[in-house]
C-alpha positions as CSV (number, residue, x, y, z in Angstrom):
1,M,11.0,8.2,-23.4
2,T,11.3,8.9,-19.6
3,T,9.4,6.6,-17.3
4,F,8.2,7.0,-13.7
5,I,11.1,4.8,-12.6
6,D,13.6,7.1,-14.3
7,S,12.7,9.9,-11.8
8,F,13.8,7.7,-8.9
9,T,17.0,8.4,-7.1
10,E,19.7,5.7,-6.9
11,R,18.7,5.0,-3.3
12,E,15.0,4.6,-4.2
13,R,15.9,2.1,-7.0
14,Q,17.6,-0.1,-4.4
15,M,14.2,-0.8,-2.6
16,P,13.7,-4.5,-2.0
17,E,11.3,-6.4,-4.1
18,I,7.7,-6.2,-2.8
19,Y,5.3,-9.2,-3.1
20,V,1.6,-9.3,-2.4
21,V,0.9,-12.5,-0.4
22,D,-2.8,-11.9,0.3
23,Y,-5.5,-9.6,-1.0
24,K,-9.0,-9.6,0.5
25,L,-11.6,-8.0,-1.8
26,M,-13.9,-5.6,0.0
27,E,-17.0,-4.0,-1.4
28,R,-17.4,-0.9,0.7
29,P,-18.1,2.6,-0.6
30,C,-14.4,3.4,-1.2
31,L,-12.5,0.5,0.4
32,R,-11.8,-2.0,-2.3
33,G,-9.5,-4.4,-0.5
34,L,-7.0,-5.2,2.2
35,I,-3.4,-6.1,1.2
36,T,-0.7,-8.1,2.9
37,I,2.8,-7.7,1.5
38,S,6.2,-9.4,2.0
39,L,9.0,-6.9,1.9
40,L,11.9,-9.1,3.0
41,P,11.9,-12.8,3.7
42,G,10.0,-13.2,6.9
43,L,8.7,-9.6,7.1
44,L,5.0,-9.2,6.4
45,I,3.0,-6.0,6.5
46,S,-0.8,-6.5,6.6
47,G,-3.8,-4.3,6.8
48,I,-2.8,-2.0,3.9
49,G,-6.1,-0.6,2.7
50,L,-6.7,-0.1,-1.1
51,F,-9.2,2.7,-1.8
52,E,-10.8,3.8,-5.0
53,K,-13.1,6.7,-5.9
54,N,-13.9,8.4,-9.2
55,G,-11.2,6.4,-10.9
56,N,-8.5,7.4,-8.4
57,K,-6.7,4.7,-6.3
58,W,-4.8,5.2,-3.1
59,L,-3.4,3.3,-0.2
60,N,-3.8,3.7,3.6
61,W,-1.1,2.3,5.7
62,P,-2.0,0.2,8.8
63,G,-2.7,2.2,11.9
64,R,-3.6,1.6,15.6
65,E,-7.1,2.8,16.4
66,W,-7.7,4.6,19.7
67,K,-10.3,6.9,21.3
68,D,-9.6,10.2,23.1
69,Q,-11.2,11.1,26.5
70,Q,-14.3,12.4,24.7
71,G,-14.7,9.0,22.9
72,Q,-13.7,10.4,19.5
73,P,-11.9,7.8,17.3
74,H,-8.3,8.4,16.1
75,S,-5.7,6.4,14.3
76,T,-1.9,6.4,14.8
77,P,0.1,5.1,11.8
78,V,2.3,2.1,12.5
79,I,4.3,2.7,9.3
80,T,6.0,6.1,8.7
81,F,8.4,7.2,6.0
82,V,11.3,9.6,6.3
83,S,10.2,11.6,3.2
84,A,7.1,12.1,1.1
85,E,9.2,11.0,-1.9
86,L,10.1,7.6,-0.3
87,E,6.4,7.1,0.5
88,R,5.5,7.8,-3.1
89,V,8.0,5.3,-4.4
90,F,6.8,2.6,-1.9
91,R,3.2,3.3,-2.7
92,H,3.9,2.8,-6.4
93,A,5.8,-0.4,-5.7
94,V,2.9,-1.8,-3.7
95,L,0.4,-0.9,-6.4
96,E,2.6,-2.6,-9.0
97,A,2.9,-5.7,-6.9
98,L,-0.9,-5.8,-6.4
99,A,-1.4,-5.5,-10.2
100,K,0.9,-8.4,-10.7
101,Y,-0.8,-10.5,-8.0
102,Q,-4.2,-9.8,-9.5
103,L,-3.1,-10.9,-12.9
104,E,-1.6,-14.1,-11.6
105,N,-4.6,-14.9,-9.5
106,G,-7.4,-14.0,-11.9
107,D,-8.5,-10.9,-10.0
108,A,-7.9,-8.2,-12.5
109,R,-9.8,-5.4,-10.7
């Protein structure tokens, strides 16, 4: 049986282990939590938003908020990926790390 991981390229399989080091539960309309991950020893990425609606989950990467001259809010991503495929793999790895964190910490949302 083919698994999701089987579809990864060799380069994608070499991604470093991702650990969730903090998860703050949020109860907003779609925002379910804010995640902090450790990607490499000493490298933390915080402010990853976990969203859920109609049974679908997705992540928003951290961004820098700013307003244009008319006062309209905008966000510029602080994390970008060289390909949609790499982002898909990274997103999947973060969601797997979150599931593991929630099981180990009694938060099985």
